[in-house]
DRENDO-1510 file (C-alpha; in Angstrom, 1 decimal, always signed):
<recs>
REC; n; res; u; v; w
REC; 1; MET; +118.5; +74.8; +111.6 .
REC; 2; GLN; +119.4; +75.8; +115.3 .
REC; 3; TYR; +116.7; +75.3; +117.8 .
REC; 4; TYR; +115.4; +78.6; +119.4 .
REC; 5; ASN; +112.6; +79.0; +122.1 .
REC; 6; PRO; +113.1; +82.1; +124.6 .
REC; 7; ASN; +109.7; +81.8; +126.0 .
REC; 8; PRO; +110.4; +81.7; +129.7 .
REC; 9; ASN; +107.6; +78.9; +129.9 .
REC; 10; GLY; +109.0; +77.1; +126.4 .
REC; 11; ARG; +105.7; +77.4; +125.0 .
REC; 12; ASN; +104.8; +78.0; +121.2 .
REC; 13; VAL; +101.8; +80.3; +121.7 .
REC; 14; GLY; +101.7; +82.3; +118.4 .
REC; 15; ASP; +105.1; +84.6; +119.4 .
REC; 16; CYS; +107.1; +84.1; +116.5 .
REC; 17; ALA; +107.6; +87.4; +116.2 .
REC; 18; ILE; +108.7; +88.0; +119.6 .
REC; 19; ARG; +111.1; +85.0; +119.6 .
REC; 20; ALA; +112.8; +86.3; +116.2 .
REC; 21; ILE; +113.1; +89.9; +117.6 .
REC; 22; SER; +114.5; +88.4; +121.1 .
REC; 23; LYS; +117.3; +86.7; +118.8 .
REC; 24; ALA; +117.5; +89.6; +116.4 .
REC; 25; LEU; +118.2; +92.2; +119.0 .
REC; 26; ASN; +120.2; +89.8; +121.3 .
REC; 27; THR; +117.8; +90.2; +124.0 .
REC; 28; THR; +115.2; +88.3; +126.2 .
REC; 29; TRP; +111.9; +87.1; +125.4 .
REC; 30; GLU; +110.2; +89.4; +127.8 .
REC; 31; ASN; +112.3; +92.7; +126.5 .
REC; 32; ALA; +111.3; +92.1; +122.9 .
REC; 33; PHE; +107.7; +91.3; +124.5 .
REC; 34; ILE; +107.6; +94.8; +126.0 .
REC; 35; ALA; +109.2; +96.5; +122.7 .
REC; 36; VAL; +106.5; +95.1; +120.7 .
REC; 37; ILE; +103.6; +96.0; +123.1 .
REC; 38; VAL; +105.0; +99.6; +123.7 .
REC; 39; GLU; +104.9; +99.9; +119.5 .
REC; 40; ALA; +101.4; +98.5; +119.3 .
REC; 41; TYR; +100.2; +100.9; +122.0 .
REC; 42; SER; +101.8; +103.7; +120.2 .
REC; 43; MET; +100.5; +102.6; +116.8 .
REC; 44; CYS; +97.2; +101.8; +118.2 .
REC; 45; ASP; +97.6; +98.4; +116.5 .
REC; 46; MET; +97.7; +94.8; +117.4 .
REC; 47; PRO; +101.3; +93.4; +118.5 .
REC; 48; SER; +101.0; +90.7; +115.7 .
REC; 49; GLY; +100.6; +93.2; +113.2 .
REC; 50; ASN; +103.5; +93.2; +110.6 .
REC; 51; ALA; +103.7; +97.0; +111.0 .
REC; 52; VAL; +104.1; +96.8; +114.7 .
REC; 53; TRP; +106.8; +94.6; +115.0 .
REC; 54; GLY; +108.8; +95.8; +112.0 .
REC; 55; ALA; +108.8; +99.2; +113.3 .
REC; 56; VAL; +110.8; +97.5; +116.3 .
REC; 57; LEU; +113.3; +96.0; +113.7 .
REC; 58; ARG; +113.3; +99.2; +111.8 .
REC; 59; LYS; +114.4; +101.6; +115.1 .
REC; 60; ASN; +117.0; +98.8; +115.8 .
REC; 61; GLY; +118.8; +98.9; +112.6 .
REC; 62; TYR; +117.0; +96.7; +110.5 .
REC; 63; LYS; +115.7; +97.7; +107.0 .
REC; 64; GLN; +113.0; +95.6; +105.0 .
REC; 65; LYS; +113.7; +94.5; +101.8 .
REC; 66; SER; +111.7; +92.1; +99.1 .
REC; 67; ILE; +112.4; +89.0; +97.7 .
REC; 68; ASP; +113.1; +88.7; +93.9 .
REC; 69; ASP; +112.2; +85.1; +93.6 .
REC; 70; ILE; +110.1; +82.2; +95.4 .
REC; 71; CYS; +112.7; +81.4; +97.8 .
REC; 72; THR; +112.3; +79.0; +101.1 .
REC; 73; VAL; +113.9; +79.9; +104.3 .
REC; 74; SER; +116.3; +77.2; +103.6 .
REC; 75; GLU; +117.3; +78.3; +100.3 .
REC; 76; PHE; +117.7; +81.8; +101.7 .
REC; 77; CYS; +120.2; +80.7; +104.2 .
REC; 78; GLU; +122.3; +79.1; +101.5 .
REC; 79; LYS; +122.2; +82.1; +99.8 .
REC; 80; HIS; +123.1; +84.6; +102.6 .
REC; 81; LYS; +126.0; +83.0; +104.7 .
REC; 82; LYS; +127.0; +86.3; +106.2 .
REC; 83; GLY; +124.6; +88.7; +107.7 .
REC; 84; ARG; +121.7; +89.0; +110.4 .
REC; 85; TYR; +117.8; +88.6; +109.0 .
REC; 86; VAL; +114.6; +88.6; +110.0 .
REC; 87; LEU; +112.5; +86.3; +107.6 .
REC; 88; ALA; +108.9; +86.9; +107.1 .
REC; 89; LEU; +106.6; +84.2; +106.1 .
REC; 90; ASN; +102.9; +83.8; +105.2 .
REC; 91; SER; +102.1; +83.5; +108.9 .
REC; 92; HIS; +105.2; +83.0; +110.5 .
REC; 93; VAL; +108.7; +85.0; +111.5 .
REC; 94; VAL; +111.9; +83.5; +111.5 .
REC; 95; TYR; +115.5; +84.7; +112.3 .
REC; 96; ALA; +118.5; +83.9; +110.4 .
REC; 97; LYS; +122.2; +84.6; +110.9 .
REC; 98; ASP; +125.3; +83.8; +108.9 .
REC; 99; GLY; +123.7; +80.9; +106.9 .
REC; 100; ASP; +121.6; +79.5; +109.6 .
REC; 101; TYR; +118.3; +79.8; +111.0 .
REC; 102; TYR; +116.7; +79.9; +114.3 .
REC; 103; ASP; +113.2; +78.8; +115.3 .
REC; 104; SER; +111.2; +76.4; +117.7 .
REC; 105; TRP; +110.4; +74.1; +114.8 .
REC; 106; ASP; +111.9; +73.2; +111.2 .
REC; 107; SER; +110.2; +76.0; +109.2 .
REC; 108; GLY; +113.1; +75.7; +106.3 .
REC; 109; ASN; +110.4; +74.6; +103.8 .
REC; 110; GLU; +108.4; +77.6; +104.1 .
REC; 111; ILE; +108.2; +80.5; +101.3 .
REC; 112; ILE; +109.7; +83.9; +102.3 .
REC; 113; ILE; +107.4; +86.8; +101.4 .
REC; 114; TYR; +109.9; +89.6; +102.5 .
REC; 115; TYR; +112.6; +90.0; +104.9 .
REC; 116; TRP; +114.5; +92.4; +107.0 .
REC; 117; GLU; +118.3; +92.9; +107.0 .
REC; 118; CYS; +120.2; +94.3; +109.8 .
REC; 119; GLU; +122.4; +97.2; +108.7 .
REC; 120; GLN; +124.3; +97.6; +111.8 .
REC; 121; HIS; +127.4; +95.8; +113.1 .
REC; 122; GLU; +126.8; +93.4; +115.9 .
REC; 123; LEU; +127.7; +94.5; +119.3 .
</recs>
């Protein structure tokens, strides 16, 4: 687990999707926030909606995939030593890359519901 909280004020304010997207897209928290807000506006949906932040990932080379078996964040990272992923949990979102996950708290024991895998080469 790597500590990661790009929130400009260092806060944990229900912005996990924004934090994960900022890491996944290698951009600032502010830019990730704007991308999600614009998408939410265009979809007439809330920024926290899975479809909203998922659309941002899709437009940036990520593809949604399902989990075959019950798997925690830590177990997923042990099995996926290469690649970039955004993991969707019951009420949380976390970024994983090359066998490690990046979060503002240790979410390693949380169960993954589905995930997004980047299909583009890293810039």
